N, C-alpha and C positions, 0 to 999 in steps of 0.2 A: 973167536973174533967175530965170526959171522953173526952168532947170536947176540953177541955184545953190540955189534954194529947195528943188527936189526932192532935191538932194544933201543939203541940210540935213535935210530930213525923213527921208530914208533913214538918215541917221546916227543920228537920234533913235530910229528904229524898230529899227535894228540896233546899238544901243548895247551895246558889249562890256564894259561895266563889270560887275563881279561881282554887284552888286545887281540890275541889270536882267536879267542872265542868270538869276539864281536865282528871280526872281518867277514866271515860267511853270512852273518846276520845282516850286516850292512849291505853286502852284495845282494842278498835276498830281497831286502827292502828296496834297494835301488832298482832291481829287475821288476819287482812287483808294482812299484809306483813310477815306472819310467815315463818321463814327459810331464810329470806333475810337479817335480821339484827341479828348480833351475840349478844347473851344475855348479855355478859359482857360489850358490848359497847352501849347497849340501855339505854337511859335516859328517864325519864318521862318528859313530856312537859306540860307547863302551857297552858292555854286556848288560849292566843294570839299567842304563838309560834306554837301551833298545827294548828290553823287556817291558819297561813301564810304558813306552810309547805304543808298542804293539797292543798291550792290554787296553790302553785308552782308545786306540783306533778301532779295535774290535768291539769295544763297549759302545763306542759312539757311532757305529755304522747307522746309516740313515734308516729310519723306521719306514720311510716311503721311498720307493725306487723310482728315480727319474732316469731318463735317458742319459747316458754318460757323456753325451755331447754337452759341451759347455754352453752356458747361457751368457750371451753378450749383454753388457750394461752400457747404455749410451754414455758418452762423455759428460753431457750436462748433468745426468743423474750422479755420475761419479763425483762431479764437482760439488754437488749439494751434500752428498753423504761423506765427502772427504775420502774417496777411494784412492789408494795408491795406483799408479798408472799401469798396473799389470793388465794384460789384454782381456782376460776372461775371468769369470768366477765359476768355479766348479761347485755344483750343488749336490754332488754325490756324497759329500761329507767324508771322503776317504783321505783327504789331505788337508793340512792346515798351511797351505802354501801362501806366498805373498799375495796371490790373486784373490784371497779371501777378503770379504768386505771388512774394511777397517775404518772405524769412525774417527775422523780427525777432530781434535778439541776446538779448532778455530771456527769451522762452520757451525758446530753445535753451539758455541758461544754466541755466534751471530744470530742463530735461530732463537736462542734464549733472549737476547737483547731485543729482537723484533717483537717477540711475544710480549715482553715486558712493556714495550712502548705502546703496543695495541691495548694492553690491559690498562695502562695509565690513561690513555685517551678515552677509554670507555668506562672509566671508573665512576664518572658522574651518572652515566646511564645505568650502570649496575647498581649504584647506590640508590638512585631514584626508584628503580624497579623493585628493590628489596626494602629499603628503609625510608624512601621519600614519601611525600604526600600522595595519598591514594596508592601507595606501594603495597607489596604483598604483605608486609608486616602489619600495616595499618588495616588492611582488609580483614586480616585474621583477627586483629584486636576488635574491629567493629562487629564481626560476627559473634565474638565472645562477649560483647557488651562492655568492653574495657576501653574503647577509643574515646578521644575527646569529641564533643559535639561539633557539628559543622556550623559555620556562620549562616544566619538566616538569609533566604533569598532576597528579602526586602532590604536588609542591610547591604548586601552585595550590590543591588541595583542602585541604591542611594550613593554608595561609595563610588561606583564606577561613573555615575552621572556627574558627580562633583569633580571627579578626576578629569573627565572630558572638558568640563567648563574651565577648570584650572589650566588645562593645556591650551585652550583658546586664548585665555588671558596671557599666558606665558609667551605666545607668539607675538602678541601686541607689545609686550614688555621688551622683547628683543629688538623689535623694529624701532622703538622709541629711544632706547638706551644709547648714550654717547660716551666716548672715552673721557670726555671732559668732566663727566659726573663723578669720576673717581679721583680727580685732582684735589690736592689738599686745600688750595685756596677756595675753590668752588664749594667744597664741603663746609668750610668755615662760613662762607656766605649763607649757605643753606641753613646752618645752625642758627646764625644770627637772625636771619629772616624769620625763622620759626619763632624765636624768642620775642622778636619785635611784634609779630602779628598776634601772639597769644599772651603778651605781657608776662614773660617768664624770666626768672633770674634777674640779672643786673639790668635788663632792658624793660623791666616793669614800669609802665607809665610813660614810656618814651615814644610810643607809636604815634600819638596825636601830635607831639612836638616835632617829630621827624616829618610827618605829613605837612605841617605848617611850614617847615623850613623848605621842603621841596616846592611847595606852592610859591613861597617867597622868592626862591631862586628862579622859578619859572617867570614870575612877574619881572624880575630884574633882567632876565635874558630877553623877554619880549619887549621890554621898554627900550633896550639897546637897539634892537632890530627896527622898531617903529620910529624911534628918534632919528635913526639914519635915513629912513625913507622920507621922513618929513623934511630933513635937510636937503635931500637930493631932488625931491619933487615939490617944487614951489609954484606950480601952476594955480590959476584962480580956482578951478574946480577941485583940485586936490586940497587947497587950503579950506575951501568951503566944507569939504568932507571932514577934515581934521577938527574944525570948529564945531561941527555938528556932534562929533564923538565926545568932545569935552563937555558940551552942553548936556548930553545924555548921561554922562558919568556923574555930573553934579546933581541931576534929578533922578538918579538910579533908585529904583524901588523893587523891580522884579526882573529876574534874569531873562525870562522869555519875552517880556515886553521890550527890554533893552535890545536883545538880539533881533527881534522882528523889525524894530525901527531902524537899526543900523543896516540891515540887509535891504530894506526898501530904499534908503538913501543911496546905498552903493549902486543899486540897479538903475536908479534915476541918473546918477552922475557918470558912471563908467562909460556909457556910450558917447559921452561928450568929450572924453579924453582922446586926443588926436593920435598919440604915439602908442605903439604896442608895449614899449617899455613902461610908459606911464600907467597903462592899464594893468600890466602885470604887477608893478610895485603896489598899486592901490589894492589889488586882490590879496597880496601877501599881507599887507597892513590889516585888512579886514579879517584874514584867517588867524593872525596872532591875537587880535581882539576877541574873536570867537573862542579861541582856546582859553583865554583868560576867564571868559565867562563860565567855564566849567567849574571854577572854584571861586567862591565869593572873596576869600582872603587874598587870592592873587589879584582879582579885579580891584579890591580895595587898595592894595599896595600900589598898583599901577596908577590909580587915581591920585595917590599922594605924590608919586614920582612926576606925573604930568603937571602937578602944581609946583614943581621944582622944590619939593620938600624931600631933599635927597640924602638925609642923614642915614635912613634905613638902607637906601640904595647903595651908599658907600660901604656899609657893613656887609651887605649881601655880596657885593662885588668882590670884596676881600676874601670872604669865605669861599666863593666860587673859584677864585684863583688858587687858593690853598688846595681845594679838592682836585682841580685840574692839574696842578703840579704833582699830585700823587699818582697820576695816571700810569706812569711807567715804573713806579717804585713799589717795593714790598710793603704792604700795609697789614701784614698778619701780626706784626709785633705791636701790641697795644701800648707798651711803655714808650716806644719811640714817638708814637702819635700824641701821647700825653705830654711829652716834653715839647712837642711842636705847639700844642694848645697853650701851654704855660707862657710861651714867648709872646702870644697875642691874647693873653687872658682877659684884658680889659675889653677888648672888642667882643670876645665870646660871652662875657657877662651881659653886654648890651644885646647881643643876639638872643641870649636866654630870655630876656624880657619880651622880645619880639615874638618868640615861639613858645612862651609860657613854660619856661623851665625856671623854677624858683626853689628857695629853701635849700635843703641838703642835696637836692638833685643838681643844683647849679655847682658843678665841680669840674676840674680839668678832666677827670676820668670820664664823666658823662659826655662832655663835648668830644673827647677822643673817640668814644664809641660811636657817636653820631657821624663824625666825618669818616670813620673807618667803614661804617655801613654804607654811606653814600658812595664812597670810592669803589667799594666792592660791587655795589649795585650797578654802577656805570659799566663795569667790566663784564658782569655775569648775568644781568637781568634777562637778556635774550635767551641764554641757555637755560636759565632757571624756569622760564615759561615752558620749555620742553620737559624739564625735570618735574614740574608740577603735573604734567600729563602722565608721566611715569608713576608718580605717587597716586594719582587718581585711579589708574589701572590696578595698582597694587591694592588699593582699597576695595576694588571690585573683586579682585582675586582672593582676598583674605577670607571671606566667608566660605568659599569652596575649600580652601586649605583647612580651615577650622572644622568643617564638616567631615573631611577625610580623616583628619587627625582624631576626631572624637570617636568615629566608628572604629578605627583601628585600635584605639585605646580601650574601647568598650569590649571589643572582640579580640583580646590580646592572644598572641600565639601560645602563651602559657596555659590558657584555658580553652582555646578553640582551634579547630583546624582551619586555618586561613587559606583562601584561594590565592593563586599566584599574583593576582593584581594587587593584593595587600602589601606585597613586597616591592611594588613599583615606586620609584622616586616620584614625589609630587612635582609636576612641571611648575617652574617658576620659583620653587623653594630656594634654590641656590642664589638667585638674584635677590630675593627678599631678604635672606640672611646677610647677604653682602652689604646692602645699604642699611640694614638695621644695625649692623656692626659698625659701619662707617659713621652713622649718626647717633651713636650712643656714647654717653659719658662713661668712661671706663671706671672712674672712681665711684660715681653715684649710681650707675646703671640707668640713668635717665635717657630716654629716647627723644631726640629733637624733632622728629617728624611723626605725624599721626598717620599710621598705616592702617587705620580702621580698627585699631584696638583701643581699649581703655587706657588712658594715660595715667 
């Protein structure tokens, strides 16, 4: 029994089950690495697991011996590298405890993102350094004799000088430009004005007739003003001056002689007028007469009106009223104006004889174009004076633009290494293209304004 019991006891002590064998090993490991493994995270190992771990630990023992005191890593560093919050990191490589440096994927992703952003921001610099103009690649190609030739220094000088001149003109253009220049009705007037001045399209041959009509309307307006003065100012000296004017009109031969005689008579009489109002009215009378002298046709018509030959005056008065009534109306629709002319067509035919519109030109469409032009001129002539200054500056700008464009075309980037100034936008080009597009017939491509180019 004793032997049997002893055998039984020995078997219990030498139990070869994995669990029984692993217990002393686990205890040995625990004693050996006491303090390096937190109790709550320690697990017992089976025999095969413990053998593998022991072999790994022995094999991975540090090739360099540091003091077994732990190295403290600052919290900020731990945040950057994503350390778990264990207090210390043991560099003795004797344990793979939770205190070991463990990289978290979140900070690594942030670092990667930041690096990517920096790389994107610097990509142009990197590209220019390697592949840009005068970059490393180009320098190598130049040494090998395979690079494109450079633009000549003379061409660069001429190019940059023209660019500076264009910039000066562009500043003047911006100072002159007005918002009104982009309005549809103003642009219509600008197109018609150009056609009238240069005898283009449907306005061919109308320039002289329009000038005569404007002179006639001026005579009609002046006659109204002067006739009212004559009716209000009936003093002896005023009547003497009026009679002298009519006498000079009947003997009229030369504009300068006529003006000189009228001024001398006015100087002699005006000091004899007693009231300031009478003096002022006589001066206005003389100014209107002087204005009529600027155009022989105006003076001729006024002479007829003063003789009470008022048929032409009546026609001109009616035309003047029609144009005045269009002051607040839309005059862009030529068909509407043509219908208006047809209502008074007999009167317009007589007007045509007065201003030399005959033959096929004497048509409702022609007279509609004339009154449309005059109505638009009354609204936009003052702004058009400024617009003409804009066009004049564009004409000065155009040769600089042509010079820059020609040099860039001659030294194209396909065949030459252009300096960076060749990629600079030409100052004033945007504004030039804007108005060239506004004043171009989309169907025919015809440009209504002379920008200094060949028409």
